[in-house]
PDBQT receptor file of N, H, CA, C and O in Angstrom, charges set to zero:
ATOM      1  N   MET A   1      35.918-104.036 -30.733  1.00  0.00    +0.000 N 
ATOM      2  CA  MET A   1      36.575-102.979 -31.482  1.00  0.00    +0.000 C 
ATOM      3  C   MET A   1      38.085-103.152 -31.308  1.00  0.00    +0.000 C 
ATOM      4  O   MET A   1      38.566-103.420 -30.207  1.00  0.00    +0.000 OA
ATOM      5  N   SER A   2      38.805-102.999 -32.375  1.00  0.00    +0.000 N 
ATOM      6  H   SER A   2      38.415-102.781 -33.270  1.00  0.00    +0.000 HD
ATOM      7  CA  SER A   2      40.251-103.182 -32.311  1.00  0.00    +0.000 C 
ATOM      8  C   SER A   2      40.904-102.022 -31.560  1.00  0.00    +0.000 C 
ATOM      9  O   SER A   2      40.315-100.955 -31.390  1.00  0.00    +0.000 OA
ATOM     10  N   ASP A   3      42.134-102.262 -31.118  1.00  0.00    +0.000 N 
ATOM     11  H   ASP A   3      42.613-103.129 -31.255  1.00  0.00    +0.000 HD
ATOM     12  CA  ASP A   3      42.855-101.239 -30.363  1.00  0.00    +0.000 C 
ATOM     13  C   ASP A   3      43.120 -99.997 -31.199  1.00  0.00    +0.000 C 
ATOM     14  O   ASP A   3      43.094 -98.878 -30.685  1.00  0.00    +0.000 OA
ATOM     15  N   GLY A   4      43.375-100.192 -32.483  1.00  0.00    +0.000 N 
ATOM     16  H   GLY A   4      43.396-101.101 -32.900  1.00  0.00    +0.000 HD
ATOM     17  CA  GLY A   4      43.618 -99.051 -33.356  1.00  0.00    +0.000 C 
ATOM     18  C   GLY A   4      42.393 -98.156 -33.493  1.00  0.00    +0.000 C 
ATOM     19  O   GLY A   4      42.506 -96.930 -33.496  1.00  0.00    +0.000 OA
ATOM     20  N   MET A   5      41.226 -98.776 -33.605  1.00  0.00    +0.000 N 
ATOM     21  H   MET A   5      41.134 -99.772 -33.603  1.00  0.00    +0.000 HD
ATOM     22  CA  MET A   5      39.990 -97.992 -33.708  1.00  0.00    +0.000 C 
ATOM     23  C   MET A   5      39.671 -97.289 -32.396  1.00  0.00    +0.000 C 
ATOM     24  O   MET A   5      39.177 -96.161 -32.407  1.00  0.00    +0.000 OA
ATOM     25  N   GLN A   6      39.946 -97.939 -31.261  1.00  0.00    +0.000 N 
ATOM     26  H   GLN A   6      40.347 -98.856 -31.253  1.00  0.00    +0.000 HD
ATOM     27  CA  GLN A   6      39.731 -97.295 -29.970  1.00  0.00    +0.000 C 
ATOM     28  C   GLN A   6      40.639 -96.086 -29.820  1.00  0.00    +0.000 C 
ATOM     29  O   GLN A   6      40.199 -95.028 -29.372  1.00  0.00    +0.000 OA
ATOM     30  N   LEU A   7      41.889 -96.238 -30.188  1.00  0.00    +0.000 N 
ATOM     31  H   LEU A   7      42.246 -97.099 -30.552  1.00  0.00    +0.000 HD
ATOM     32  CA  LEU A   7      42.835 -95.135 -30.101  1.00  0.00    +0.000 C 
ATOM     33  C   LEU A   7      42.419 -93.992 -31.014  1.00  0.00    +0.000 C 
ATOM     34  O   LEU A   7      42.494 -92.827 -30.624  1.00  0.00    +0.000 OA
ATOM     35  N   PHE A   8      41.983 -94.315 -32.225  1.00  0.00    +0.000 N 
ATOM     36  H   PHE A   8      41.923 -95.261 -32.542  1.00  0.00    +0.000 HD
ATOM     37  CA  PHE A   8      41.542 -93.288 -33.169  1.00  0.00    +0.000 C 
ATOM     38  C   PHE A   8      40.301 -92.561 -32.656  1.00  0.00    +0.000 C 
ATOM     39  O   PHE A   8      40.210 -91.338 -32.762  1.00  0.00    +0.000 OA
ATOM     40  N   SER A   9      39.345 -93.310 -32.099  1.00  0.00    +0.000 N 
ATOM     41  H   SER A   9      39.420 -94.304 -32.013  1.00  0.00    +0.000 HD
ATOM     42  CA  SER A   9      38.123 -92.672 -31.595  1.00  0.00    +0.000 C 
ATOM     43  C   SER A   9      38.416 -91.796 -30.385  1.00  0.00    +0.000 C 
ATOM     44  O   SER A   9      37.818 -90.730 -30.240  1.00  0.00    +0.000 OA
ATOM     45  N   ILE A  10      39.320 -92.223 -29.521  1.00  0.00    +0.000 N 
ATOM     46  H   ILE A  10      39.806 -93.089 -29.639  1.00  0.00    +0.000 HD
ATOM     47  CA  ILE A  10      39.710 -91.396 -28.375  1.00  0.00    +0.000 C 
ATOM     48  C   ILE A  10      40.406 -90.133 -28.850  1.00  0.00    +0.000 C 
ATOM     49  O   ILE A  10      40.156 -89.049 -28.324  1.00  0.00    +0.000 OA
ATOM     50  N   PHE A  11      41.275 -90.265 -29.838  1.00  0.00    +0.000 N 
ATOM     51  H   PHE A  11      41.479 -91.145 -30.265  1.00  0.00    +0.000 HD
ATOM     52  CA  PHE A  11      41.986 -89.100 -30.369  1.00  0.00    +0.000 C 
ATOM     53  C   PHE A  11      41.008 -88.089 -30.963  1.00  0.00    +0.000 C 
ATOM     54  O   PHE A  11      41.136 -86.889 -30.723  1.00  0.00    +0.000 OA
ATOM     55  N   ILE A  12      40.043 -88.561 -31.729  1.00  0.00    +0.000 N 
ATOM     56  H   ILE A  12      39.939 -89.536 -31.925  1.00  0.00    +0.000 HD
ATOM     57  CA  ILE A  12      39.050 -87.667 -32.335  1.00  0.00    +0.000 C 
ATOM     58  C   ILE A  12      38.191 -87.011 -31.257  1.00  0.00    +0.000 C 
ATOM     59  O   ILE A  12      37.899 -85.819 -31.343  1.00  0.00    +0.000 OA
ATOM     60  N   PHE A  13      37.784 -87.776 -30.244  1.00  0.00    +0.000 N 
ATOM     61  H   PHE A  13      38.022 -88.745 -30.174  1.00  0.00    +0.000 HD
ATOM     62  CA  PHE A  13      36.970 -87.227 -29.160  1.00  0.00    +0.000 C 
ATOM     63  C   PHE A  13      37.721 -86.149 -28.395  1.00  0.00    +0.000 C 
ATOM     64  O   PHE A  13      37.177 -85.074 -28.144  1.00  0.00    +0.000 OA
ATOM     65  N   VAL A  14      38.957 -86.424 -28.025  1.00  0.00    +0.000 N 
ATOM     66  H   VAL A  14      39.398 -87.297 -28.229  1.00  0.00    +0.000 HD
ATOM     67  CA  VAL A  14      39.759 -85.447 -27.278  1.00  0.00    +0.000 C 
ATOM     68  C   VAL A  14      40.033 -84.219 -28.131  1.00  0.00    +0.000 C 
ATOM     69  O   VAL A  14      39.972 -83.096 -27.632  1.00  0.00    +0.000 OA
ATOM     70  N   LEU A  15      40.331 -84.412 -29.399  1.00  0.00    +0.000 N 
ATOM     71  H   LEU A  15      40.381 -85.324 -29.805  1.00  0.00    +0.000 HD
ATOM     72  CA  LEU A  15      40.579 -83.280 -30.293  1.00  0.00    +0.000 C 
ATOM     73  C   LEU A  15      39.334 -82.402 -30.420  1.00  0.00    +0.000 C 
ATOM     74  O   LEU A  15      39.437 -81.176 -30.383  1.00  0.00    +0.000 OA
ATOM     75  N   ALA A  16      38.176 -83.009 -30.568  1.00  0.00    +0.000 N 
ATOM     76  H   ALA A  16      38.093 -84.005 -30.598  1.00  0.00    +0.000 HD
ATOM     77  CA  ALA A  16      36.931 -82.239 -30.670  1.00  0.00    +0.000 C 
ATOM     78  C   ALA A  16      36.627 -81.508 -29.368  1.00  0.00    +0.000 C 
ATOM     79  O   ALA A  16      36.222 -80.346 -29.388  1.00  0.00    +0.000 OA
ATOM     80  N   LEU A  17      36.819 -82.176 -28.249  1.00  0.00    +0.000 N 
ATOM     81  H   LEU A  17      37.149 -83.120 -28.233  1.00  0.00    +0.000 HD
ATOM     82  CA  LEU A  17      36.545 -81.558 -26.955  1.00  0.00    +0.000 C 
ATOM     83  C   LEU A  17      37.465 -80.379 -26.694  1.00  0.00    +0.000 C 
ATOM     84  O   LEU A  17      37.014 -79.328 -26.236  1.00  0.00    +0.000 OA
ATOM     85  N   LEU A  18      38.742 -80.542 -26.978  1.00  0.00    +0.000 N 
ATOM     86  H   LEU A  18      39.108 -81.395 -27.350  1.00  0.00    +0.000 HD
ATOM     87  CA  LEU A  18      39.687 -79.451 -26.773  1.00  0.00    +0.000 C 
ATOM     88  C   LEU A  18      39.444 -78.308 -27.751  1.00  0.00    +0.000 C 
ATOM     89  O   LEU A  18      39.646 -77.146 -27.401  1.00  0.00    +0.000 OA
ATOM     90  N   SER A  19      39.020 -78.617 -28.953  1.00  0.00    +0.000 N 
ATOM     91  H   SER A  19      38.855 -79.561 -29.238  1.00  0.00    +0.000 HD
ATOM     92  CA  SER A  19      38.701 -77.557 -29.920  1.00  0.00    +0.000 C 
ATOM     93  C   SER A  19      37.509 -76.731 -29.462  1.00  0.00    +0.000 C 
ATOM     94  O   SER A  19      37.514 -75.506 -29.584  1.00  0.00    +0.000 OA
ATOM     95  N   ILE A  20      36.501 -77.390 -28.942  1.00  0.00    +0.000 N 
ATOM     96  H   ILE A  20      36.497 -78.386 -28.843  1.00  0.00    +0.000 HD
ATOM     97  CA  ILE A  20      35.327 -76.670 -28.441  1.00  0.00    +0.000 C 
ATOM     98  C   ILE A  20      35.701 -75.798 -27.252  1.00  0.00    +0.000 C 
ATOM     99  O   ILE A  20      35.271 -74.647 -27.172  1.00  0.00    +0.000 OA
ATOM    100  N   ILE A  21      36.492 -76.328 -26.328  1.00  0.00    +0.000 N 
ATOM    101  H   ILE A  21      36.840 -77.263 -26.392  1.00  0.00    +0.000 HD
ATOM    102  CA  ILE A  21      36.909 -75.547 -25.161  1.00  0.00    +0.000 C 
ATOM    103  C   ILE A  21      37.749 -74.354 -25.587  1.00  0.00    +0.000 C 
ATOM    104  O   ILE A  21      37.579 -73.256 -25.057  1.00  0.00    +0.000 OA
ATOM    105  N   ASN A  22      38.647 -74.556 -26.532  1.00  0.00    +0.000 N 
ATOM    106  H   ASN A  22      38.785 -75.448 -26.963  1.00  0.00    +0.000 HD
ATOM    107  CA  ASN A  22      39.482 -73.456 -27.011  1.00  0.00    +0.000 C 
ATOM    108  C   ASN A  22      38.634 -72.392 -27.702  1.00  0.00    +0.000 C 
ATOM    109  O   ASN A  22      38.850 -71.200 -27.486  1.00  0.00    +0.000 OA
ATOM    110  N   PHE A  23      37.683 -72.800 -28.523  1.00  0.00    +0.000 N 
ATOM    111  H   PHE A  23      37.508 -73.768 -28.699  1.00  0.00    +0.000 HD
ATOM    112  CA  PHE A  23      36.799 -71.844 -29.193  1.00  0.00    +0.000 C 
ATOM    113  C   PHE A  23      36.005 -71.030 -28.176  1.00  0.00    +0.000 C 
ATOM    114  O   PHE A  23      35.880 -69.814 -28.314  1.00  0.00    +0.000 OA
ATOM    115  N   LEU A  24      35.472 -71.695 -27.160  1.00  0.00    +0.000 N 
ATOM    116  H   LEU A  24      35.574 -72.684 -27.048  1.00  0.00    +0.000 HD
ATOM    117  CA  LEU A  24      34.714 -70.982 -26.134  1.00  0.00    +0.000 C 
ATOM    118  C   LEU A  24      35.593 -70.018 -25.349  1.00  0.00    +0.000 C 
ATOM    119  O   LEU A  24      35.167 -68.911 -25.020  1.00  0.00    +0.000 OA
ATOM    120  N   ALA A  25      36.821 -70.436 -25.049  1.00  0.00    +0.000 N 
ATOM    121  H   ALA A  25      37.168 -71.335 -25.317  1.00  0.00    +0.000 HD
ATOM    122  CA  ALA A  25      37.717 -69.559 -24.295  1.00  0.00    +0.000 C 
ATOM    123  C   ALA A  25      38.039 -68.301 -25.075  1.00  0.00    +0.000 C 
ATOM    124  O   ALA A  25      38.072 -67.213 -24.500  1.00  0.00    +0.000 OA
ATOM    125  N   ILE A  26      38.276 -68.423 -26.364  1.00  0.00    +0.000 N 
ATOM    126  H   ILE A  26      38.249 -69.307 -26.831  1.00  0.00    +0.000 HD
ATOM    127  CA  ILE A  26      38.615 -67.252 -27.177  1.00  0.00    +0.000 C 
ATOM    128  C   ILE A  26      37.378 -66.398 -27.436  1.00  0.00    +0.000 C 
ATOM    129  O   ILE A  26      37.454 -65.171 -27.365  1.00  0.00    +0.000 OA
ATOM    130  N   SER A  27      36.247 -67.019 -27.733  1.00  0.00    +0.000 N 
ATOM    131  H   SER A  27      36.185 -68.016 -27.791  1.00  0.00    +0.000 HD
ATOM    132  CA  SER A  27      35.054 -66.229 -28.053  1.00  0.00    +0.000 C 
ATOM    133  C   SER A  27      34.500 -65.515 -26.824  1.00  0.00    +0.000 C 
ATOM    134  O   SER A  27      33.982 -64.405 -26.943  1.00  0.00    +0.000 OA
ATOM    135  N   LEU A  28      34.600 -66.129 -25.650  1.00  0.00    +0.000 N 
ATOM    136  H   LEU A  28      35.022 -67.031 -25.554  1.00  0.00    +0.000 HD
ATOM    137  CA  LEU A  28      34.097 -65.477 -24.446  1.00  0.00    +0.000 C 
ATOM    138  C   LEU A  28      35.002 -64.353 -23.966  1.00  0.00    +0.000 C 
ATOM    139  O   LEU A  28      34.553 -63.460 -23.247  1.00  0.00    +0.000 OA
ATOM    140  N   SER A  29      36.268 -64.387 -24.354  1.00  0.00    +0.000 N 
ATOM    141  H   SER A  29      36.633 -65.113 -24.938  1.00  0.00    +0.000 HD
ATOM    142  CA  SER A  29      37.180 -63.329 -23.922  1.00  0.00    +0.000 C 
ATOM    143  C   SER A  29      36.991 -62.054 -24.728  1.00  0.00    +0.000 C 
ATOM    144  O   SER A  29      37.464 -60.994 -24.319  1.00  0.00    +0.000 OA
ATOM    145  N   GLY A  30      36.311 -62.133 -25.863  1.00  0.00    +0.000 N 
ATOM    146  H   GLY A  30      35.927 -62.994 -26.196  1.00  0.00    +0.000 HD
ATOM    147  CA  GLY A  30      36.068 -60.944 -26.676  1.00  0.00    +0.000 C 
ATOM    148  C   GLY A  30      37.350 -60.432 -27.297  1.00  0.00    +0.000 C 
ATOM    149  O   GLY A  30      38.219 -61.218 -27.672  1.00  0.00    +0.000 OA
ATOM    150  N   HIS A  31      37.473 -59.130 -27.408  1.00  0.00    +0.000 N 
ATOM    151  H   HIS A  31      36.766 -58.491 -27.103  1.00  0.00    +0.000 HD
ATOM    152  CA  HIS A  31      38.655 -58.523 -28.010  1.00  0.00    +0.000 C 
ATOM    153  C   HIS A  31      39.627 -58.009 -26.953  1.00  0.00    +0.000 C 
ATOM    154  O   HIS A  31      40.586 -57.309 -27.277  1.00  0.00    +0.000 OA
ATOM    155  N   ASN A  32      39.383 -58.354 -25.698  1.00  0.00    +0.000 N 
ATOM    156  H   ASN A  32      38.604 -58.922 -25.435  1.00  0.00    +0.000 HD
ATOM    157  CA  ASN A  32      40.258 -57.913 -24.620  1.00  0.00    +0.000 C 
ATOM    158  C   ASN A  32      41.497 -58.813 -24.588  1.00  0.00    +0.000 C 
ATOM    159  O   ASN A  32      41.386 -60.024 -24.401  1.00  0.00    +0.000 OA
ATOM    160  N   PHE A  33      42.678 -58.210 -24.774  1.00  0.00    +0.000 N 
ATOM    161  H   PHE A  33      42.768 -57.226 -24.926  1.00  0.00    +0.000 HD
ATOM    162  CA  PHE A  33      43.923 -58.981 -24.848  1.00  0.00    +0.000 C 
ATOM    163  C   PHE A  33      44.232 -59.666 -23.521  1.00  0.00    +0.000 C 
ATOM    164  O   PHE A  33      44.679 -60.813 -23.510  1.00  0.00    +0.000 OA
ATOM    165  N   LYS A  34      44.001 -58.981 -22.409  1.00  0.00    +0.000 N 
ATOM    166  H   LYS A  34      43.638 -58.050 -22.419  1.00  0.00    +0.000 HD
ATOM    167  CA  LYS A  34      44.297 -59.558 -21.096  1.00  0.00    +0.000 C 
ATOM    168  C   LYS A  34      43.399 -60.771 -20.826  1.00  0.00    +0.000 C 
ATOM    169  O   LYS A  34      43.868 -61.794 -20.327  1.00  0.00    +0.000 OA
ATOM    170  N   LYS A  35      42.120 -60.657 -21.153  1.00  0.00    +0.000 N 
ATOM    171  H   LYS A  35      41.738 -59.827 -21.559  1.00  0.00    +0.000 HD
ATOM    172  CA  LYS A  35      41.207 -61.789 -20.963  1.00  0.00    +0.000 C 
ATOM    173  C   LYS A  35      41.589 -62.956 -21.865  1.00  0.00    +0.000 C 
ATOM    174  O   LYS A  35      41.445 -64.116 -21.478  1.00  0.00    +0.000 OA
ATOM    175  N   ARG A  36      42.073 -62.655 -23.057  1.00  0.00    +0.000 N 
ATOM    176  H   ARG A  36      42.191 -61.713 -23.371  1.00  0.00    +0.000 HD
ATOM    177  CA  ARG A  36      42.469 -63.713 -23.987  1.00  0.00    +0.000 C 
ATOM    178  C   ARG A  36      43.685 -64.472 -23.460  1.00  0.00    +0.000 C 
ATOM    179  O   ARG A  36      43.757 -65.693 -23.596  1.00  0.00    +0.000 OA
ATOM    180  N   ILE A  37      44.639 -63.764 -22.862  1.00  0.00    +0.000 N 
ATOM    181  H   ILE A  37      44.581 -62.771 -22.751  1.00  0.00    +0.000 HD
ATOM    182  CA  ILE A  37      45.815 -64.415 -22.266  1.00  0.00    +0.000 C 
ATOM    183  C   ILE A  37      45.392 -65.299 -21.098  1.00  0.00    +0.000 C 
ATOM    184  O   ILE A  37      45.870 -66.426 -20.969  1.00  0.00    +0.000 OA
ATOM    185  N   ILE A  38      44.506 -64.798 -20.253  1.00  0.00    +0.000 N 
ATOM    186  H   ILE A  38      44.118 -63.882 -20.358  1.00  0.00    +0.000 HD
ATOM    187  CA  ILE A  38      44.027 -65.582 -19.111  1.00  0.00    +0.000 C 
ATOM    188  C   ILE A  38      43.258 -66.811 -19.593  1.00  0.00    +0.000 C 
ATOM    189  O   ILE A  38      43.422 -67.899 -19.042  1.00  0.00    +0.000 OA
ATOM    190  N   ALA A  39      42.420 -66.643 -20.617  1.00  0.00    +0.000 N 
ATOM    191  H   ALA A  39      42.287 -65.759 -21.064  1.00  0.00    +0.000 HD
ATOM    192  CA  ALA A  39      41.662 -67.778 -21.162  1.00  0.00    +0.000 C 
ATOM    193  C   ALA A  39      42.606 -68.828 -21.752  1.00  0.00    +0.000 C 
ATOM    194  O   ALA A  39      42.375 -70.026 -21.588  1.00  0.00    +0.000 OA
ATOM    195  N   GLY A  40      43.658 -68.392 -22.432  1.00  0.00    +0.000 N 
ATOM    196  H   GLY A  40      43.845 -67.418 -22.565  1.00  0.00    +0.000 HD
ATOM    197  CA  GLY A  40      44.639 -69.334 -22.974  1.00  0.00    +0.000 C 
ATOM    198  C   GLY A  40      45.371 -70.088 -21.885  1.00  0.00    +0.000 C 
ATOM    199  O   GLY A  40      45.634 -71.283 -22.022  1.00  0.00    +0.000 OA
ATOM    200  N   PHE A  41      45.704 -69.395 -20.794  1.00  0.00    +0.000 N 
ATOM    201  H   PHE A  41      45.490 -68.424 -20.682  1.00  0.00    +0.000 HD
ATOM    202  CA  PHE A  41      46.385 -70.038 -19.670  1.00  0.00    +0.000 C 
ATOM    203  C   PHE A  41      45.477 -71.078 -19.015  1.00  0.00    +0.000 C 
ATOM    204  O   PHE A  41      45.920 -72.178 -18.684  1.00  0.00    +0.000 OA
ATOM    205  N   ILE A  42      44.208 -70.723 -18.831  1.00  0.00    +0.000 N 
ATOM    206  H   ILE A  42      43.848 -69.829 -19.100  1.00  0.00    +0.000 HD
ATOM    207  CA  ILE A  42      43.255 -71.675 -18.256  1.00  0.00    +0.000 C 
ATOM    208  C   ILE A  42      43.073 -72.873 -19.186  1.00  0.00    +0.000 C 
ATOM    209  O   ILE A  42      42.969 -74.009 -18.725  1.00  0.00    +0.000 OA
ATOM    210  N   PHE A  43      43.035 -72.621 -20.486  1.00  0.00    +0.000 N 
ATOM    211  H   PHE A  43      43.120 -71.697 -20.861  1.00  0.00    +0.000 HD
ATOM    212  CA  PHE A  43      42.914 -73.710 -21.457  1.00  0.00    +0.000 C 
ATOM    213  C   PHE A  43      44.103 -74.661 -21.352  1.00  0.00    +0.000 C 
ATOM    214  O   PHE A  43      43.933 -75.879 -21.412  1.00  0.00    +0.000 OA
ATOM    215  N   LEU A  44      45.308 -74.107 -21.196  1.00  0.00    +0.000 N 
ATOM    216  H   LEU A  44      45.446 -73.117 -21.147  1.00  0.00    +0.000 HD
ATOM    217  CA  LEU A  44      46.489 -74.958 -21.044  1.00  0.00    +0.000 C 
ATOM    218  C   LEU A  44      46.426 -75.785 -19.768  1.00  0.00    +0.000 C 
ATOM    219  O   LEU A  44      46.913 -76.916 -19.743  1.00  0.00    +0.000 OA
ATOM    220  N   LEU A  45      45.839 -75.243 -18.715  1.00  0.00    +0.000 N 
ATOM    221  H   LEU A  45      45.444 -74.324 -18.736  1.00  0.00    +0.000 HD
ATOM    222  CA  LEU A  45      45.694 -76.000 -17.474  1.00  0.00    +0.000 C 
ATOM    223  C   LEU A  45      44.639 -77.102 -17.601  1.00  0.00    +0.000 C 
ATOM    224  O   LEU A  45      44.772 -78.160 -16.985  1.00  0.00    +0.000 OA
ATOM    225  N   ILE A  46      43.598 -76.861 -18.390  1.00  0.00    +0.000 N 
ATOM    226  H   ILE A  46      43.490 -76.002 -18.891  1.00  0.00    +0.000 HD
ATOM    227  CA  ILE A  46      42.517 -77.841 -18.539  1.00  0.00    +0.000 C 
ATOM    228  C   ILE A  46      42.913 -78.996 -19.458  1.00  0.00    +0.000 C 
ATOM    229  O   ILE A  46      42.392 -80.102 -19.313  1.00  0.00    +0.000 OA
ATOM    230  N   THR A  47      43.817 -78.759 -20.389  1.00  0.00    +0.000 N 
ATOM    231  H   THR A  47      44.240 -77.861 -20.507  1.00  0.00    +0.000 HD
ATOM    232  CA  THR A  47      44.168 -79.765 -21.392  1.00  0.00    +0.000 C 
ATOM    233  C   THR A  47      44.585 -81.110 -20.784  1.00  0.00    +0.000 C 
ATOM    234  O   THR A  47      44.035 -82.134 -21.188  1.00  0.00    +0.000 OA
ATOM    235  N   PRO A  48      45.529 -81.160 -19.835  1.00  0.00    +0.000 N 
ATOM    236  CA  PRO A  48      45.889 -82.480 -19.280  1.00  0.00    +0.000 C 
ATOM    237  C   PRO A  48      44.752 -83.130 -18.506  1.00  0.00    +0.000 C 
ATOM    238  O   PRO A  48      44.644 -84.356 -18.481  1.00  0.00    +0.000 OA
ATOM    239  N   ILE A  49      43.908 -82.330 -17.878  1.00  0.00    +0.000 N 
ATOM    240  H   ILE A  49      43.996 -81.334 -17.899  1.00  0.00    +0.000 HD
ATOM    241  CA  ILE A  49      42.787 -82.896 -17.124  1.00  0.00    +0.000 C 
ATOM    242  C   ILE A  49      41.831 -83.611 -18.068  1.00  0.00    +0.000 C 
ATOM    243  O   ILE A  49      41.368 -84.711 -17.769  1.00  0.00    +0.000 OA
ATOM    244  N   VAL A  50      41.537 -82.994 -19.199  1.00  0.00    +0.000 N 
ATOM    245  H   VAL A  50      41.913 -82.100 -19.442  1.00  0.00    +0.000 HD
ATOM    246  CA  VAL A  50      40.630 -83.613 -20.173  1.00  0.00    +0.000 C 
ATOM    247  C   VAL A  50      41.262 -84.876 -20.752  1.00  0.00    +0.000 C 
ATOM    248  O   VAL A  50      40.600 -85.909 -20.846  1.00  0.00    +0.000 OA
ATOM    249  N   PHE A  51      42.530 -84.804 -21.140  1.00  0.00    +0.000 N 
ATOM    250  H   PHE A  51      43.067 -83.964 -21.064  1.00  0.00    +0.000 HD
ATOM    251  CA  PHE A  51      43.181 -85.944 -21.779  1.00  0.00    +0.000 C 
ATOM    252  C   PHE A  51      43.315 -87.122 -20.824  1.00  0.00    +0.000 C 
ATOM    253  O   PHE A  51      42.904 -88.234 -21.155  1.00  0.00    +0.000 OA
ATOM    254  N   PHE A  52      43.886 -86.894 -19.641  1.00  0.00    +0.000 N 
ATOM    255  H   PHE A  52      44.220 -85.990 -19.372  1.00  0.00    +0.000 HD
ATOM    256  CA  PHE A  52      44.109 -87.998 -18.716  1.00  0.00    +0.000 C 
ATOM    257  C   PHE A  52      42.816 -88.448 -18.045  1.00  0.00    +0.000 C 
ATOM    258  O   PHE A  52      42.691 -89.613 -17.665  1.00  0.00    +0.000 OA
ATOM    259  N   GLY A  53      41.857 -87.543 -17.895  1.00  0.00    +0.000 N 
ATOM    260  H   GLY A  53      41.959 -86.597 -18.203  1.00  0.00    +0.000 HD
ATOM    261  CA  GLY A  53      40.564 -87.926 -17.332  1.00  0.00    +0.000 C 
ATOM    262  C   GLY A  53      39.837 -88.896 -18.237  1.00  0.00    +0.000 C 
ATOM    263  O   GLY A  53      39.257 -89.873 -17.764  1.00  0.00    +0.000 OA
ATOM    264  N   TYR A  54      39.862 -88.633 -19.542  1.00  0.00    +0.000 N 
ATOM    265  H   TYR A  54      40.333 -87.839 -19.926  1.00  0.00    +0.000 HD
ATOM    266  CA  TYR A  54      39.193 -89.535 -20.479  1.00  0.00    +0.000 C 
ATOM    267  C   TYR A  54      39.933 -90.862 -20.576  1.00  0.00    +0.000 C 
ATOM    268  O   TYR A  54      39.307 -91.909 -20.743  1.00  0.00    +0.000 OA
ATOM    269  N   ARG A  55      41.253 -90.830 -20.473  1.00  0.00    +0.000 N 
ATOM    270  H   ARG A  55      41.762 -89.980 -20.338  1.00  0.00    +0.000 HD
ATOM    271  CA  ARG A  55      42.007 -92.090 -20.518  1.00  0.00    +0.000 C 
ATOM    272  C   ARG A  55      41.692 -92.948 -19.309  1.00  0.00    +0.000 C 
ATOM    273  O   ARG A  55      41.604 -94.170 -19.433  1.00  0.00    +0.000 OA
ATOM    274  N   SER A  56      41.518 -92.335 -18.129  1.00  0.00    +0.000 N 
ATOM    275  H   SER A  56      41.589 -91.343 -18.029  1.00  0.00    +0.000 HD
ATOM    276  CA  SER A  56      41.202 -93.122 -16.946  1.00  0.00    +0.000 C 
ATOM    277  C   SER A  56      39.795 -93.705 -17.039  1.00  0.00    +0.000 C 
ATOM    278  O   SER A  56      39.561 -94.819 -16.570  1.00  0.00    +0.000 OA
ATOM    279  N   VAL A  57      38.853 -92.970 -17.636  1.00  0.00    +0.000 N 
ATOM    280  H   VAL A  57      39.043 -92.065 -18.017  1.00  0.00    +0.000 HD
ATOM    281  CA  VAL A  57      37.504 -93.507 -17.833  1.00  0.00    +0.000 C 
ATOM    282  C   VAL A  57      37.564 -94.700 -18.768  1.00  0.00    +0.000 C 
ATOM    283  O   VAL A  57      36.895 -95.705 -18.527  1.00  0.00    +0.000 OA
ATOM    284  N   ARG A  58      38.345 -94.610 -19.821  1.00  0.00    +0.000 N 
ATOM    285  H   ARG A  58      38.889 -93.794 -20.017  1.00  0.00    +0.000 HD
ATOM    286  CA  ARG A  58      38.489 -95.716 -20.760  1.00  0.00    +0.000 C 
ATOM    287  C   ARG A  58      39.105 -96.933 -20.064  1.00  0.00    +0.000 C 
ATOM    288  O   ARG A  58      38.735 -98.069 -20.360  1.00  0.00    +0.000 OA
ATOM    289  N   PHE A  59      40.047 -96.696 -19.135  1.00  0.00    +0.000 N 
ATOM    290  H   PHE A  59      40.347 -95.773 -18.895  1.00  0.00    +0.000 HD
ATOM    291  CA  PHE A  59      40.684 -97.788 -18.413  1.00  0.00    +0.000 C 
ATOM    292  C   PHE A  59      39.666 -98.524 -17.544  1.00  0.00    +0.000 C 
ATOM    293  O   PHE A  59      39.697 -99.753 -17.472  1.00  0.00    +0.000 OA
ATOM    294  N   TYR A  60      38.765 -97.795 -16.883  1.00  0.00    +0.000 N 
ATOM    295  H   TYR A  60      38.740 -96.797 -16.941  1.00  0.00    +0.000 HD
ATOM    296  CA  TYR A  60      37.784 -98.432 -16.014  1.00  0.00    +0.000 C 
ATOM    297  C   TYR A  60      36.699 -99.159 -16.800  1.00  0.00    +0.000 C 
ATOM    298  O   TYR A  60      36.114-100.119 -16.299  1.00  0.00    +0.000 OA
ATOM    299  N   ILE A  61      36.424 -98.719 -18.020  1.00  0.00    +0.000 N 
ATOM    300  H   ILE A  61      36.900 -97.939 -18.428  1.00  0.00    +0.000 HD
ATOM    301  CA  ILE A  61      35.401 -99.384 -18.832  1.00  0.00    +0.000 C 
ATOM    302  C   ILE A  61      35.875-100.761 -19.273  1.00  0.00    +0.000 C 
ATOM    303  O   ILE A  61      35.083-101.701 -19.350  1.00  0.00    +0.000 OA
ATOM    304  N   ARG A  62      37.156-100.878 -19.559  1.00  0.00    +0.000 N 
ATOM    305  H   ARG A  62      37.799-100.115 -19.496  1.00  0.00    +0.000 HD
ATOM    306  CA  ARG A  62      37.703-102.172 -19.978  1.00  0.00    +0.000 C 
ATOM    307  C   ARG A  62      37.550-103.130 -18.866  1.00  0.00    +0.000 C 
ATOM    308  O   ARG A  62      37.943-104.290 -18.992  1.00  0.00    +0.000 OA
TER     309      ARG A  62
């Protein structure tokens, strides 16, 4: 697989994963504003872990 296709597939995977996590964070918080702020903060903390974690897995597979 070419490098461009690998980069595109990683981008789509990370985008889908972060979208699912964001949807779950908002839907589980309900209509409570305080819970929604906390869920958003946790989502921001998880974002680099998901992105760099998947990049390190890709590095070890090569």
